[in-house]
C-alpha positions as a Markdown table, in Angstrom:
| # | Residue | x | y | z |
|---|---|---|---|---|
| 1 | Met | 42.5 | -105.4 | 72.5 |
| 2 | Ser | 40.0 | -105.3 | 69.6 |
| 3 | Asp | 41.2 | -106.6 | 66.3 |
| 4 | Ser | 39.1 | -104.1 | 64.3 |
| 5 | Ile | 38.8 | -100.3 | 64.1 |
| 6 | Arg | 36.1 | -98.0 | 62.9 |
| 7 | Val | 37.3 | -95.1 | 60.9 |
| 8 | Thr | 35.2 | -92.1 | 59.9 |
| 9 | Gly | 37.2 | -90.5 | 57.1 |
| 10 | Gly | 37.4 | -87.2 | 55.3 |
| 11 | Ile | 39.4 | -85.4 | 58.0 |
| 12 | Gly | 42.9 | -84.1 | 57.2 |
| 13 | Leu | 45.5 | -85.5 | 59.7 |
| 14 | Arg | 47.1 | -82.7 | 61.6 |
| 15 | Gly | 49.5 | -82.6 | 64.5 |
| 16 | Glu | 52.7 | -84.2 | 65.8 |
| 17 | Ile | 53.8 | -87.7 | 66.4 |
| 18 | Thr | 57.2 | -89.5 | 67.2 |
| 19 | Val | 58.6 | -92.4 | 65.2 |
| 20 | Arg | 61.2 | -94.6 | 66.9 |
| 21 | Gly | 63.7 | -97.3 | 65.7 |
| 22 | Ala | 63.3 | -99.2 | 62.5 |
| 23 | Lys | 61.4 | -102.5 | 62.7 |
| 24 | Asn | 63.7 | -104.0 | 60.0 |
| 25 | Phe | 66.8 | -103.2 | 62.0 |
| 26 | Val | 65.8 | -103.5 | 65.7 |
| 27 | Ser | 64.9 | -107.2 | 65.5 |
| 28 | Lys | 68.2 | -108.0 | 63.7 |
| 29 | Ala | 70.2 | -106.1 | 66.3 |
| 30 | Met | 68.5 | -108.0 | 69.0 |
| 31 | Val | 69.5 | -111.3 | 67.3 |
| 32 | Ala | 73.0 | -110.0 | 66.9 |
| 33 | Ala | 73.2 | -109.6 | 70.7 |
| 34 | Leu | 73.4 | -113.5 | 70.8 |
| 35 | Leu | 76.9 | -113.3 | 69.4 |
| 36 | Gly | 78.2 | -111.3 | 72.3 |
| 37 | Ser | 79.5 | -112.9 | 75.6 |
| 38 | Thr | 78.7 | -109.6 | 77.6 |
| 39 | Pro | 75.4 | -107.7 | 77.7 |
| 40 | Ser | 74.1 | -105.4 | 75.0 |
| 41 | Thr | 71.9 | -102.2 | 75.2 |
| 42 | Leu | 69.8 | -101.2 | 72.3 |
| 43 | Arg | 68.1 | -97.7 | 72.3 |
| 44 | Asn | 65.2 | -96.1 | 70.5 |
| 45 | Val | 63.4 | -99.4 | 70.4 |
| 46 | Pro | 59.7 | -99.2 | 69.3 |
| 47 | Glu | 57.0 | -101.1 | 71.2 |
| 48 | Ile | 55.9 | -103.3 | 68.4 |
| 49 | Arg | 55.0 | -107.0 | 68.2 |
| 50 | Asp | 58.2 | -108.0 | 66.4 |
| 51 | Val | 60.2 | -106.8 | 69.5 |
| 52 | Lys | 58.0 | -108.9 | 71.6 |
| 53 | Val | 58.5 | -111.9 | 69.3 |
| 54 | Val | 62.3 | -111.6 | 69.4 |
| 55 | Ser | 62.4 | -111.0 | 73.1 |
| 56 | Ser | 60.6 | -114.3 | 73.6 |
| 57 | Leu | 62.9 | -116.1 | 71.3 |
| 58 | Leu | 65.9 | -114.8 | 73.1 |
| 59 | Glu | 64.5 | -115.8 | 76.5 |
| 60 | Leu | 63.7 | -119.3 | 75.1 |
| 61 | His | 67.5 | -119.6 | 74.6 |
| 62 | Gly | 68.4 | -118.4 | 78.1 |
| 63 | Ala | 69.0 | -114.8 | 77.4 |
| 64 | Gly | 67.9 | -112.1 | 79.9 |
| 65 | Val | 65.7 | -109.4 | 78.3 |
| 66 | Asp | 64.8 | -106.2 | 80.1 |
| 67 | Tyr | 62.7 | -103.6 | 78.0 |
| 68 | Asp | 61.9 | -100.2 | 79.4 |
| 69 | His | 59.0 | -99.1 | 77.2 |
| 70 | Pro | 58.9 | -95.4 | 78.0 |
| 71 | Ser | 62.6 | -94.9 | 77.2 |
| 72 | Gly | 62.7 | -97.4 | 74.4 |
| 73 | Thr | 65.8 | -99.1 | 75.9 |
| 74 | Ile | 66.3 | -102.8 | 75.9 |
| 75 | Asp | 69.1 | -104.6 | 77.8 |
| 76 | Ile | 70.0 | -108.1 | 76.6 |
| 77 | Asp | 72.2 | -110.4 | 78.6 |
| 78 | Thr | 73.4 | -113.5 | 76.5 |
| 79 | Ser | 76.3 | -114.5 | 78.7 |
| 80 | Thr | 74.6 | -117.9 | 79.3 |
| 81 | Leu | 72.6 | -119.5 | 76.5 |
| 82 | Val | 70.7 | -122.8 | 76.3 |
| 83 | Ser | 69.1 | -124.8 | 73.4 |
| 84 | Ala | 65.4 | -124.6 | 72.8 |
| 85 | Asp | 63.0 | -127.0 | 71.0 |
| 86 | Ala | 61.2 | -126.1 | 67.7 |
| 87 | Ala | 57.7 | -126.4 | 69.2 |
| 88 | His | 58.4 | -123.6 | 71.7 |
| 89 | Ile | 60.1 | -121.5 | 69.0 |
| 90 | Ala | 57.1 | -121.9 | 66.7 |
| 91 | Glu | 54.7 | -121.0 | 69.5 |
| 92 | His | 56.6 | -117.7 | 70.2 |
| 93 | Ala | 57.6 | -116.8 | 66.7 |
| 94 | Gly | 54.0 | -116.8 | 65.4 |
| 95 | Ser | 54.1 | -115.6 | 61.7 |
| 96 | Ser | 57.6 | -114.2 | 62.0 |
| 97 | Arg | 60.6 | -115.4 | 59.9 |
| 98 | Ile | 63.1 | -114.1 | 62.5 |
| 99 | Pro | 64.1 | -117.6 | 63.7 |
| 100 | Ile | 66.0 | -118.4 | 60.6 |
| 101 | Leu | 68.4 | -115.5 | 61.5 |
| 102 | Leu | 69.2 | -117.0 | 64.9 |
| 103 | Cys | 70.8 | -119.9 | 63.3 |
| 104 | Gly | 74.3 | -118.5 | 62.6 |
| 105 | Pro | 74.7 | -116.9 | 66.1 |
| 106 | Leu | 73.4 | -120.0 | 67.8 |
| 107 | Leu | 75.7 | -122.3 | 65.8 |
| 108 | His | 78.7 | -120.1 | 67.0 |
| 109 | Arg | 77.4 | -120.1 | 70.7 |
| 110 | Leu | 75.8 | -123.4 | 71.1 |
| 111 | Gly | 76.9 | -125.5 | 68.1 |
| 112 | Glu | 73.2 | -126.2 | 67.2 |
| 113 | Ala | 70.1 | -124.4 | 66.1 |
| 114 | Val | 66.4 | -125.4 | 65.4 |
| 115 | Ile | 64.0 | -123.8 | 63.0 |
| 116 | Pro | 60.2 | -124.5 | 63.0 |
| 117 | Asp | 57.9 | -123.7 | 60.0 |
| 118 | Leu | 58.2 | -120.1 | 59.3 |
| 119 | Gly | 55.5 | -117.5 | 58.2 |
| 120 | Gly | 55.4 | -113.9 | 57.2 |
| 121 | Cys | 53.4 | -111.6 | 55.0 |
| 122 | Arg | 52.2 | -113.2 | 51.8 |
| 123 | Ile | 53.5 | -110.6 | 49.3 |
| 124 | Gly | 55.8 | -112.8 | 47.2 |
| 125 | Asp | 58.3 | -115.6 | 47.1 |
| 126 | Arg | 60.3 | -115.5 | 50.3 |
| 127 | Pro | 61.7 | -119.0 | 50.8 |
| 128 | Ile | 64.2 | -120.0 | 53.5 |
| 129 | Asp | 66.1 | -122.1 | 51.0 |
| 130 | Phe | 68.7 | -119.5 | 50.3 |
| 131 | His | 69.2 | -119.0 | 54.0 |
| 132 | Leu | 69.9 | -122.7 | 54.3 |
| 133 | Glu | 72.1 | -122.8 | 51.2 |
| 134 | Ile | 74.3 | -120.0 | 52.8 |
| 135 | Leu | 74.4 | -121.8 | 56.2 |
| 136 | Gln | 75.4 | -125.1 | 54.5 |
| 137 | Lys | 78.1 | -123.4 | 52.5 |
| 138 | Phe | 79.6 | -122.1 | 55.8 |
| 139 | Gly | 79.7 | -125.7 | 57.0 |
| 140 | Ala | 76.3 | -126.2 | 58.8 |
| 141 | Ser | 74.6 | -129.6 | 58.5 |
| 142 | Val | 70.8 | -129.6 | 58.2 |
| 143 | Ala | 68.6 | -132.5 | 59.2 |
| 144 | Gln | 64.8 | -132.7 | 59.0 |
| 145 | Gly | 63.1 | -133.5 | 62.3 |
| 146 | Ala | 59.6 | -134.1 | 63.2 |
| 147 | Asp | 59.4 | -130.7 | 64.8 |
| 148 | Gly | 61.4 | -128.8 | 62.2 |
| 149 | Leu | 65.0 | -128.4 | 60.9 |
| 150 | His | 67.9 | -129.2 | 63.1 |
| 151 | Leu | 71.2 | -127.5 | 62.3 |
| 152 | Thr | 74.7 | -128.4 | 63.6 |
| 153 | Ala | 78.2 | -127.5 | 62.7 |
| 154 | Pro | 80.4 | -130.5 | 63.4 |
| 155 | Asn | 83.6 | -129.0 | 61.9 |
| 156 | Gly | 82.8 | -125.4 | 62.8 |
| 157 | Leu | 81.9 | -122.6 | 60.5 |
| 158 | His | 84.3 | -121.3 | 57.8 |
| 159 | Gly | 84.5 | -118.2 | 55.6 |
| 160 | Ile | 83.0 | -118.4 | 52.1 |
| 161 | Lys | 82.8 | -116.6 | 48.8 |
| 162 | His | 79.2 | -115.9 | 47.9 |
| 163 | Thr | 77.4 | -113.9 | 45.1 |
| 164 | Leu | 73.8 | -113.1 | 45.6 |
| 165 | Ser | 71.6 | -113.4 | 42.3 |
| 166 | Tyr | 69.6 | -110.6 | 43.8 |
| 167 | Pro | 70.6 | -108.1 | 46.6 |
| 168 | Ser | 68.3 | -109.6 | 49.1 |
| 169 | Val | 68.2 | -107.9 | 52.6 |
| 170 | Gly | 67.4 | -111.2 | 54.4 |
| 171 | Ala | 70.2 | -113.1 | 52.7 |
| 172 | Thr | 72.7 | -110.3 | 53.4 |
| 173 | Glu | 71.7 | -110.2 | 57.1 |
| 174 | Gln | 72.1 | -114.0 | 57.3 |
| 175 | Leu | 75.5 | -113.9 | 55.9 |
| 176 | Leu | 76.7 | -111.0 | 58.2 |
| 177 | Leu | 75.4 | -112.7 | 61.3 |
| 178 | Thr | 77.1 | -116.0 | 60.4 |
| 179 | Ala | 80.4 | -114.7 | 58.9 |
| 180 | Val | 81.5 | -112.4 | 61.8 |
| 181 | Met | 82.7 | -115.4 | 63.9 |
| 182 | Ala | 83.4 | -117.9 | 61.1 |
| 183 | Glu | 87.0 | -118.9 | 60.7 |
| 184 | Gly | 88.8 | -117.0 | 57.8 |
| 185 | Ile | 87.5 | -114.5 | 55.4 |
| 186 | Thr | 84.0 | -114.1 | 53.9 |
| 187 | Gln | 83.4 | -112.2 | 50.6 |
| 188 | Leu | 79.9 | -111.4 | 49.6 |
| 189 | Glu | 79.1 | -109.8 | 46.2 |
| 190 | Asn | 75.9 | -108.1 | 45.1 |
| 191 | Ala | 74.9 | -107.5 | 48.8 |
| 192 | Ala | 72.0 | -105.4 | 50.0 |
| 193 | Val | 73.2 | -101.9 | 51.2 |
| 194 | Glu | 70.0 | -100.6 | 52.8 |
| 195 | Pro | 70.4 | -98.2 | 55.7 |
| 196 | Glu | 69.2 | -100.9 | 58.0 |
| 197 | Ile | 72.0 | -103.2 | 56.8 |
| 198 | Lys | 74.6 | -100.5 | 57.3 |
| 199 | Asp | 73.2 | -99.9 | 60.8 |
| 200 | Leu | 73.5 | -103.6 | 61.5 |
| 201 | Ile | 77.2 | -103.6 | 60.2 |
| 202 | Asp | 77.9 | -100.6 | 62.6 |
| 203 | Thr | 76.4 | -102.7 | 65.5 |
| 204 | Leu | 78.5 | -105.7 | 64.6 |
| 205 | Gln | 81.6 | -103.6 | 64.3 |
| 206 | Lys | 80.9 | -102.3 | 67.9 |
| 207 | Met | 80.8 | -105.9 | 69.0 |
| 208 | Gly | 84.3 | -106.6 | 67.7 |
| 209 | Ala | 83.6 | -107.7 | 64.0 |
| 210 | Ile | 85.9 | -106.7 | 61.1 |
| 211 | Ile | 83.7 | -105.7 | 58.2 |
| 212 | Ser | 84.6 | -103.7 | 55.1 |
| 213 | Val | 82.0 | -102.4 | 52.6 |
| 214 | Asp | 82.9 | -101.3 | 49.1 |
| 215 | Thr | 81.0 | -99.1 | 46.7 |
| 216 | Asp | 80.3 | -102.0 | 44.3 |
| 217 | Arg | 77.9 | -103.8 | 46.8 |
| 218 | Ser | 80.7 | -106.1 | 47.9 |
| 219 | Ile | 81.3 | -106.8 | 51.6 |
| 220 | Thr | 84.3 | -108.5 | 53.1 |
| 221 | Ile | 84.2 | -110.0 | 56.7 |
| 222 | Glu | 87.2 | -111.2 | 58.6 |
| 223 | Gly | 86.1 | -113.7 | 61.2 |
| 224 | Val | 86.9 | -113.2 | 64.9 |
| 225 | Thr | 86.9 | -115.7 | 67.7 |
| 226 | Arg | 85.1 | -113.7 | 70.3 |
| 227 | Met | 82.5 | -110.8 | 70.3 |
| 228 | His | 81.1 | -108.7 | 73.1 |
| 229 | Gly | 78.0 | -106.7 | 73.7 |
| 230 | Tyr | 77.1 | -103.3 | 72.2 |
| 231 | Asp | 75.5 | -100.0 | 73.2 |
| 232 | His | 73.7 | -98.6 | 70.1 |
| 233 | Thr | 70.9 | -96.3 | 69.2 |
| 234 | Ala | 68.7 | -97.5 | 66.2 |
| 235 | Leu | 68.1 | -95.5 | 63.2 |
| 236 | Thr | 64.5 | -94.2 | 62.8 |
| 237 | Asp | 62.0 | -96.3 | 60.9 |
| 238 | Arg | 61.9 | -94.8 | 57.4 |
| 239 | Ile | 59.1 | -97.1 | 56.4 |
| 240 | Glu | 56.8 | -95.8 | 59.1 |
| 241 | Val | 57.8 | -92.2 | 58.4 |
| 242 | Gly | 56.9 | -92.6 | 54.7 |
| 243 | Ser | 53.6 | -94.2 | 55.7 |
| 244 | Trp | 52.5 | -91.3 | 57.8 |
| 245 | Ala | 53.7 | -88.8 | 55.2 |
| 246 | Cys | 51.6 | -90.5 | 52.6 |
| 247 | Ala | 48.6 | -90.4 | 55.1 |
| 248 | Ala | 49.1 | -86.7 | 55.4 |
| 249 | Leu | 49.2 | -86.3 | 51.6 |
| 250 | Ala | 46.1 | -88.5 | 51.0 |
| 251 | Thr | 44.0 | -86.7 | 53.7 |
| 252 | Arg | 45.2 | -83.2 | 52.7 |
| 253 | Gly | 46.8 | -83.0 | 56.1 |
| 254 | Asp | 49.9 | -81.6 | 57.9 |
| 255 | Val | 52.0 | -83.8 | 60.1 |
| 256 | Leu | 55.3 | -83.2 | 61.9 |
| 257 | Ile | 57.1 | -86.4 | 62.5 |
| 258 | His | 59.7 | -86.3 | 65.2 |
| 259 | Gly | 62.6 | -88.5 | 64.7 |
| 260 | Ala | 62.4 | -88.5 | 60.9 |
| 261 | Gln | 65.8 | -88.4 | 59.3 |
| 262 | Gln | 66.5 | -86.7 | 56.0 |
| 263 | Arg | 69.6 | -88.9 | 55.3 |
| 264 | Thr | 67.5 | -92.1 | 55.0 |
| 265 | Met | 64.5 | -90.5 | 53.3 |
| 266 | Gly | 66.2 | -88.8 | 50.3 |
| 267 | Thr | 64.6 | -90.8 | 47.5 |
| 268 | Phe | 61.1 | -90.7 | 49.1 |
| 269 | Leu | 61.4 | -87.0 | 49.7 |
| 270 | Asn | 62.1 | -86.4 | 46.0 |
| 271 | Val | 59.1 | -88.4 | 45.0 |
| 272 | Phe | 56.8 | -86.8 | 47.6 |
| 273 | Arg | 57.7 | -83.4 | 46.2 |
| 274 | Lys | 57.1 | -84.6 | 42.6 |
| 275 | Val | 53.6 | -85.7 | 43.4 |
| 276 | Gly | 52.9 | -82.3 | 44.9 |
| 277 | Gly | 53.5 | -82.8 | 48.5 |
| 278 | Glu | 55.7 | -80.5 | 50.5 |
| 279 | Phe | 58.0 | -81.0 | 53.5 |
| 280 | Asp | 60.1 | -79.0 | 55.9 |
| 281 | Val | 63.3 | -80.7 | 57.3 |
| 282 | Arg | 63.8 | -79.7 | 60.9 |
| 283 | Gln | 66.4 | -80.3 | 63.6 |
| 284 | Asp | 64.2 | -82.9 | 65.3 |
| 285 | Gly | 62.2 | -84.2 | 62.4 |
| 286 | Ile | 60.3 | -83.6 | 59.2 |
| 287 | Arg | 57.0 | -81.8 | 58.6 |
| 288 | Phe | 55.0 | -83.3 | 55.7 |
| 289 | Tyr | 52.0 | -81.5 | 54.4 |
| 290 | His | 49.6 | -81.1 | 51.5 |
| 291 | Pro | 50.1 | -77.5 | 50.2 |
| 292 | Gly | 46.7 | -77.3 | 48.4 |
| 293 | Gly | 45.9 | -77.6 | 44.7 |
| 294 | Asp | 46.0 | -80.8 | 42.7 |
| 295 | Leu | 48.4 | -83.6 | 43.3 |
| 296 | Arg | 50.4 | -84.7 | 40.2 |
| 297 | Ser | 50.6 | -88.2 | 38.6 |
| 298 | Ile | 54.0 | -89.8 | 38.2 |
| 299 | Ala | 55.7 | -92.8 | 36.8 |
| 300 | Leu | 57.6 | -94.7 | 39.5 |
| 301 | Gln | 59.7 | -97.9 | 39.8 |
| 302 | Thr | 60.5 | -99.6 | 43.1 |
| 303 | Asp | 64.0 | -100.9 | 43.6 |
| 304 | Val | 66.6 | -101.9 | 46.2 |
| 305 | His | 68.4 | -99.1 | 48.0 |
| 306 | Pro | 69.2 | -96.4 | 46.9 |
| 307 | Gly | 66.0 | -96.7 | 44.8 |
| 308 | Phe | 62.4 | -96.2 | 45.9 |
| 309 | Met | 61.8 | -98.8 | 48.5 |
| 310 | Thr | 59.0 | -101.3 | 48.0 |
| 311 | Asp | 57.6 | -100.6 | 51.5 |
| 312 | Trp | 56.9 | -97.0 | 50.5 |
| 313 | Gln | 55.0 | -98.1 | 47.4 |
| 314 | Gln | 51.7 | -99.2 | 49.0 |
| 315 | Pro | 50.9 | -96.1 | 51.1 |
| 316 | Leu | 52.0 | -93.9 | 48.1 |
| 317 | Val | 49.5 | -95.7 | 45.8 |
| 318 | Val | 46.7 | -94.6 | 48.0 |
| 319 | Ala | 47.8 | -91.0 | 47.7 |
| 320 | Leu | 48.2 | -91.4 | 44.0 |
| 321 | Thr | 44.4 | -92.3 | 43.7 |
| 322 | Gln | 44.0 | -88.5 | 44.5 |
| 323 | Ala | 46.4 | -87.3 | 41.9 |
| 324 | Lys | 45.3 | -85.8 | 38.6 |
| 325 | Gly | 46.0 | -88.0 | 35.6 |
| 326 | Leu | 47.5 | -91.5 | 35.1 |
| 327 | Ser | 50.2 | -92.7 | 37.5 |
| 328 | Ile | 52.3 | -95.9 | 36.7 |
| 329 | Val | 54.0 | -97.9 | 39.4 |
| 330 | His | 56.3 | -100.8 | 38.4 |
| 331 | Glu | 57.1 | -103.1 | 41.4 |
| 332 | Thr | 60.4 | -104.9 | 41.0 |
| 333 | Val | 61.0 | -106.2 | 44.5 |
| 334 | Tyr | 58.0 | -108.4 | 45.4 |
| 335 | Glu | 56.0 | -109.9 | 42.7 |
| 336 | Gln | 52.6 | -110.0 | 44.5 |
| 337 | Arg | 52.5 | -106.6 | 46.3 |
| 338 | Phe | 49.5 | -105.2 | 44.5 |
| 339 | Gly | 46.9 | -107.5 | 46.1 |
| 340 | Phe | 46.0 | -104.6 | 48.4 |
| 341 | Thr | 44.5 | -102.6 | 45.5 |
| 342 | Asn | 41.4 | -104.8 | 45.3 |
| 343 | Ala | 40.1 | -103.1 | 48.4 |
| 344 | Leu | 41.1 | -99.7 | 47.0 |
| 345 | Asn | 39.0 | -100.3 | 43.8 |
| 346 | Ala | 36.1 | -101.4 | 46.1 |
| 347 | Met | 36.3 | -98.0 | 47.7 |
| 348 | Gly | 36.1 | -96.1 | 44.4 |
| 349 | Ala | 39.7 | -96.0 | 43.2 |
| 350 | His | 40.6 | -97.0 | 39.6 |
| 351 | Val | 43.7 | -99.2 | 39.7 |
| 352 | Gln | 44.5 | -101.5 | 36.9 |
| 353 | Leu | 47.2 | -104.2 | 37.2 |
| 354 | Phe | 49.4 | -105.6 | 34.4 |
| 355 | Arg | 51.8 | -108.4 | 33.9 |
| 356 | Glu | 54.1 | -106.3 | 31.7 |
| 357 | Cys | 57.0 | -104.3 | 33.0 |
| 358 | Leu | 55.7 | -100.7 | 32.8 |
| 359 | Gly | 59.0 | -99.2 | 34.0 |
| 360 | Asp | 62.1 | -98.0 | 32.3 |
| 361 | Arg | 63.6 | -101.5 | 32.2 |
| 362 | Ala | 62.4 | -105.1 | 32.3 |
| 363 | Cys | 62.6 | -106.8 | 35.7 |
| 364 | Arg | 62.9 | -110.4 | 36.9 |
| 365 | Phe | 59.0 | -110.7 | 37.0 |
| 366 | Gly | 58.4 | -109.7 | 33.4 |
| 367 | Gln | 58.4 | -113.3 | 32.1 |
| 368 | Arg | 56.8 | -115.0 | 35.1 |
| 369 | Asn | 53.1 | -114.0 | 34.7 |
| 370 | Phe | 52.8 | -111.8 | 37.8 |
| 371 | Lys | 50.7 | -108.8 | 37.9 |
| 372 | His | 53.5 | -106.4 | 39.1 |
| 373 | Ser | 52.7 | -103.1 | 37.4 |
| 374 | Ala | 49.8 | -100.7 | 38.2 |
| 375 | Val | 48.1 | -97.9 | 36.4 |
| 376 | Ile | 46.2 | -95.5 | 38.8 |
| 377 | Ser | 43.7 | -93.1 | 37.4 |
| 378 | Gly | 42.8 | -90.1 | 39.4 |
| 379 | Pro | 41.6 | -88.3 | 41.2 |
| 380 | Thr | 38.9 | -90.6 | 42.3 |
| 381 | Pro | 36.8 | -90.0 | 45.5 |
| 382 | Leu | 37.0 | -92.8 | 48.0 |
| 383 | His | 34.0 | -94.0 | 49.9 |
| 384 | Ala | 33.8 | -96.1 | 53.1 |
| 385 | Ala | 33.9 | -99.9 | 53.0 |
| 386 | Asn | 34.5 | -103.0 | 55.2 |
| 387 | Ile | 38.1 | -103.9 | 54.8 |
| 388 | Glu | 40.1 | -106.9 | 55.9 |
| 389 | Val | 43.8 | -106.3 | 56.5 |
| 390 | Pro | 45.9 | -108.5 | 54.2 |
| 391 | Asp | 49.4 | -107.9 | 55.4 |
| 392 | Leu | 51.5 | -105.3 | 57.4 |
| 393 | Arg | 52.2 | -102.6 | 54.8 |
| 394 | Gly | 49.0 | -103.2 | 52.8 |
| 395 | Gly | 47.1 | -103.0 | 56.0 |
| 396 | Phe | 48.4 | -99.6 | 56.9 |
| 397 | Ser | 47.7 | -98.5 | 53.3 |
| 398 | His | 44.0 | -99.6 | 53.8 |
| 399 | Leu | 43.9 | -97.6 | 56.9 |
| 400 | Ile | 45.1 | -94.6 | 55.0 |
| 401 | Ala | 42.4 | -95.1 | 52.4 |
| 402 | Ala | 39.7 | -95.3 | 55.2 |
| 403 | Leu | 41.1 | -92.0 | 56.6 |
| 404 | Ala | 40.8 | -90.4 | 53.2 |
| 405 | Ala | 37.3 | -91.8 | 52.3 |
| 406 | Ser | 34.0 | -90.2 | 52.9 |
| 407 | Gly | 31.9 | -92.2 | 55.5 |
| 408 | Thr | 32.7 | -94.7 | 58.1 |
| 409 | Ser | 34.8 | -97.8 | 57.4 |
| 410 | Asn | 35.4 | -100.9 | 59.4 |
| 411 | Val | 38.9 | -102.2 | 59.2 |
| 412 | Ser | 39.4 | -105.7 | 60.7 |
| 413 | Gly | 42.6 | -107.7 | 61.2 |
| 414 | Ile | 44.6 | -104.6 | 62.4 |
| 415 | Gly | 46.6 | -106.7 | 64.8 |
| 416 | Ile | 48.9 | -107.3 | 61.9 |
| 417 | Ile | 49.7 | -103.6 | 61.8 |
| 418 | Asp | 51.1 | -103.8 | 65.4 |
| 419 | Arg | 54.0 | -105.8 | 64.0 |
| 420 | Gly | 55.6 | -102.6 | 62.6 |
| 421 | Tyr | 53.7 | -99.5 | 63.7 |
| 422 | Glu | 54.2 | -98.5 | 67.3 |
| 423 | Asn | 51.0 | -97.3 | 69.1 |
| 424 | Phe | 49.4 | -96.4 | 65.8 |
| 425 | Arg | 45.9 | -96.0 | 67.3 |
| 426 | Asp | 47.2 | -93.4 | 69.8 |
| 427 | Lys | 49.0 | -91.6 | 66.9 |
| 428 | Leu | 45.8 | -91.6 | 64.9 |
| 429 | Thr | 44.1 | -90.0 | 67.8 |
| 430 | Ala | 46.9 | -87.4 | 68.3 |
| 431 | Leu | 46.5 | -86.4 | 64.7 |
| 432 | Gly | 42.8 | -85.8 | 65.0 |
| 433 | Ala | 41.5 | -88.9 | 63.3 |
| 434 | Asn | 38.0 | -90.0 | 64.1 |
| 435 | Val | 38.6 | -93.6 | 65.1 |
| 436 | Glu | 37.2 | -96.0 | 67.6 |
């Protein structure tokens, strides 16, 4: 499949598409299946590259994986597991950071785990150190080998008390996947509480875990000695829904997204309406459309849930280039998430970046010399350009810009977009986009 796409813009997206399970949940639920001694079934699974990556990693460890693409159902049999070497893990993982989350389950099931060098989108500081710190606190031993890190648990894993300095999703996932079968009680303070985390907790509870979540971001896990498989339907990918909604807004279009869920999109829907977009919540999805007239500029700050999520920020910024006035966006989750705006400016947008915190409060990046605030002047007509995709969310945002621009753009490196957007080429065609 070609790694580039030619987009002739200026056409409003119109039509219907379906969005399936959340990338940021499905891959973690597949990892959780390692904890079960009986088979698991996960439904509403999208056909994206991350699912293929995790499937390969599970198979390397002896699991049976059967994925039915049309129905979006994946069956995982982890009744018998084996160890794998780091070279094979690195070969199958590619740029994914998923292998680090396999450590807790593999330590419980096999007594050992291996981690190769890890990749991921270059959007900020995402070290594995805090993962290793948590695992060591549980009782894991970490040794550096020629092919990567080797983890063992000579005395087993035991419950801990841990407070996160920041409510990191990855750290919360790591702790949950490790704590559910650790001996004793684990208490986590300042945990992430995103919908994807809550869906993971629901899945683990189905498997036999005992997990309590309090309103103050604290989670208590009572370790169990045995877990079984699950049958679970993944929540819809709210990031993909927001991305297509912003594409409809930026192109003055009208898109019905089947599978979109209001309960996970509330914060986004409020901002979408403030900007001047409109939506209709239906039984089977949400219709997003540009009602005509001028879009309105806004001041916005990203934050952990229940705030405006950072993954919605990039596609929204593209739409804000078409809004009247000055919009201000303060990014507080990833310090280098505005790199994608260079391409927007080359296409005619006017986006200025600042090191100062231009939100209603100072954030942890304010004293660290990162350009983490943006001022967008609009509306500015966008024109076609040759674009290289930088990362997953920034890449889809560039695609939105090409759809909104006049002329024909060449967008290369789009294979990255396959990591998180199921069959996006077919969906573009279904919505009337002029792409080849």
